[in-house]
C-alpha positions, 0 to 999 in steps of 0.5 A, a space after each residue: 490478500 494484503 497490499 502494502 504501501 511504498 516503500 514498505 513490503 508485506 511485513 507491514 501487515 504482520 499484526 493484521 495477519 496474526 489477528 485474521 489468520 484464524 478466519 482467512 488464509 492470508 497472503 501479503 505479496 511484495 510488489 515488484 521492485 520492493 521488498 525481496 522481489 527479484 525482477 526481470 530486466 524487461 519487466 515493467 513496474 507499472 501498477 497495471 503490471 503489478 495487478 498481473 503479478 497478483 493474478 499470477 501469484 493467486 493462480 500459483 497458490 490456487 486461490 480463486 477469490 480474495 478479500 483485499 486489504 490495501 494501503 497507500 500505493 497498494 490501494 491504487 493497485 487494489 482499485 485496478 485489481 477490483 475493476 479488472 478482476 471483479 469476480 476474484 474479489 469478495 470484499 475490499 478494505 481500503 486505507 489511506 491511498 491514491 484516488 483518481 484525483 490524487 494519483 500520485 499525491 503532490 507529496 510524492 513528486 519530490 521523491 519521484 524526482 530523486 528517483 529519476 536522478 538515481 538519488 532516492 536510495 542514497 538521500 533517504 533510504 540508506 541514511 534511514 537504514 544506517 541510523 534508526 533514530 534518524 528513520 524515526 525522526 521528523 526527517 525520517 519515514 517515522 515522522 513523515 508517515 507513522 502516528 507513533 514513530 518512536 515505536 517503529 522497530 529496528 526490525 521493521 526498518 531493516 526489513 523494509 530498507 535492507 533489500 533496497 539498499 544493500 545491492 545495486 539491483 535493489 537500488 535500481 528496482 526501487 527507483 524503477 518502482 518509484 518512477 512508475 508512480 508518476 503517471 496517473 494509473 487511476 485516470 478514467 477509473 470512475 465509471 468502473 468503480 461506480 459499476 462495482 458491486 464488491 462491498 467496500 469499506 474505507 478506513 482513513 487516518 485523519 493525521 495523514 499529510 500525504 493524502 488529502 482528507 477529501 479523498 476518503 469521501 471521493 472513494 465513498 462516492 466513487 464505489 458502487 457498493 461503498 460501506 462508508 468511511 470510518 475516520 481514525 483520529 490523528 492516524 497517519 499514512 501507515 497506521 495499519 501497521 500500528 493499529 492491527 486490532 482496528 484493521 482486524 475489527 473492520 475486516 471481520 465486520 466486512 467479512 461477516 465473521 466474529 
């Protein structure tokens, strides 16, 4: 089960899925409020509710246990999932993501404030969707979070942002998702992570400007069955999309398959 970052959706994992589908049934759900989800008016977007949604999805698909691969805010949800449903997780592969001491990261706070004013979509996402070159620039998502922003495709930009921009409901949902990031959803999770017996591997891009480099070591110390950290030189936050071979290599090693 692949858990995507913010404000992306399951399309982020297409390359990894192509490389790993011969070994596992692959699912990459969109989180409530992102991608092509349609969320009930009364539904909470909190990370704990996202965990409940994932459990429902797995039950609907008759999937009892999963290997989890996660990035960015999806990594926070993965940590909640593995501590609340340890019997349903075989392995956990985490890339750059929230940790208890950095949830949310400081870089996300201005985005949360924009969402509080209902301005995040209009100030960032809509201009990026309209101008793909801007999206790939230093002022866009490409320059902020991709190692090779020039290679961020028009298709990816459309897939990520069109459903969030082109309807009032989509705008409201992404703002609600963003606001749900404000509270530290991982506060107090340390003891549960320490008790975890799930084999956990950490893959961390060293060029990330959103999450601290020390957070990789925090995760390594926090998990009771950590399989260590592998650092990816120069890689930025959304490197899993750019380096699917690396994700597949680490996943196969963690799963014990060739």
